[in-house]
C-alpha positions as CSV (number, residue, x, y, z in Angstrom):
1,M,2.1,-4.9,0.8
2,P,0.4,-8.3,0.2
3,T,0.4,-10.7,3.0
4,A,2.1,-13.4,0.9
5,L,5.0,-11.1,0.2
6,L,5.3,-10.2,3.9
7,A,5.5,-14.0,4.7
8,L,8.3,-14.4,2.2
9,L,10.3,-11.4,3.3
10,P,12.5,-13.3,5.9
11,S,13.4,-15.8,3.3
12,I,14.2,-13.1,0.7
13,I,16.4,-11.3,3.3
14,D,18.2,-14.6,4.1
15,M,18.9,-15.1,0.4
16,I,20.2,-11.6,0.0
17,V,22.5,-12.0,2.9
18,K,23.8,-15.4,1.7
19,Y,24.0,-14.8,-2.1
20,G,23.8,-11.1,-2.6
21,V,21.4,-8.8,-4.3
22,P,22.4,-9.8,-7.9
23,A,21.3,-13.4,-7.4
24,V,18.0,-12.4,-5.8
25,E,17.4,-10.0,-8.7
26,Q,18.1,-12.8,-11.2
27,I,15.5,-15.0,-9.5
28,F,12.9,-12.3,-9.7
29,K,13.7,-11.7,-13.4
30,M,13.5,-15.4,-14.1
31,F,10.1,-15.9,-12.7
32,N,8.6,-12.5,-13.9
33,N,9.5,-13.4,-17.5
34,Q,6.4,-14.5,-19.4
35,T,8.2,-17.4,-21.0
36,G,9.6,-18.7,-17.7
37,P,13.2,-19.5,-16.8
38,T,15.5,-20.7,-19.5
39,Q,18.6,-22.9,-19.2
40,A,20.7,-19.7,-19.6
41,D,18.8,-18.2,-16.7
42,W,19.6,-21.1,-14.5
43,D,23.2,-21.1,-15.6
44,S,23.5,-17.4,-14.8
45,L,21.9,-17.9,-11.4
46,K,24.3,-20.8,-10.6
47,Q,27.2,-18.5,-11.4
48,L,25.8,-15.7,-9.2
49,T,25.2,-18.0,-6.2
50,Q,28.7,-19.4,-6.3
51,T,30.0,-15.9,-5.4
52,T,29.4,-15.1,-1.7
53,A,28.5,-11.7,-0.3
54,R,32.0,-11.5,1.2
55,Q,33.6,-12.3,-2.2
56,Q,31.5,-9.6,-3.7
57,M,32.6,-7.1,-1.0
58,L,36.3,-8.0,-1.6
59,A,35.8,-7.4,-5.3
60,T,34.1,-4.1,-4.6
61,L,36.9,-3.0,-2.3
62,A,39.5,-4.0,-4.9
63,A,37.6,-2.1,-7.6
64,H,37.8,1.1,-5.4
65,G,41.4,0.6,-4.4
66,I,40.6,-0.1,-0.8
67,D,43.0,-2.5,1.0
68,P,40.8,-5.2,2.8
69,N,43.3,-5.2,5.6
70,S,43.0,-1.4,6.1
71,P,40.7,0.0,8.8
72,Q,38.2,1.0,6.2
73,G,38.4,-2.4,4.5
74,Q,38.0,-4.2,7.8
75,A,35.0,-2.1,8.6
76,F,33.2,-3.0,5.4
77,L,34.1,-6.7,5.8
78,A,32.7,-6.7,9.3
79,L,29.3,-5.7,7.8
80,T,29.5,-8.6,5.3
81,P,28.5,-12.1,6.1
82,A,31.2,-14.8,5.6
């Protein structure tokens, strides 16, 4: 693994924890595109970063029919940053 990437790893992990994997994936896609980021890319990223990891977990729990107040729901939420 290149040294530069290793140096960025803590920042990437912090971004994943704060904004979730989809937002970080969007950033990589934006800057790996040969034409560079478009306004639509920035708009999409803004939308993704307005949803926290906790909100994403709540949506996932709901999609799978898990009550967030149940023991299982609380266990998942305990693993998710606020």
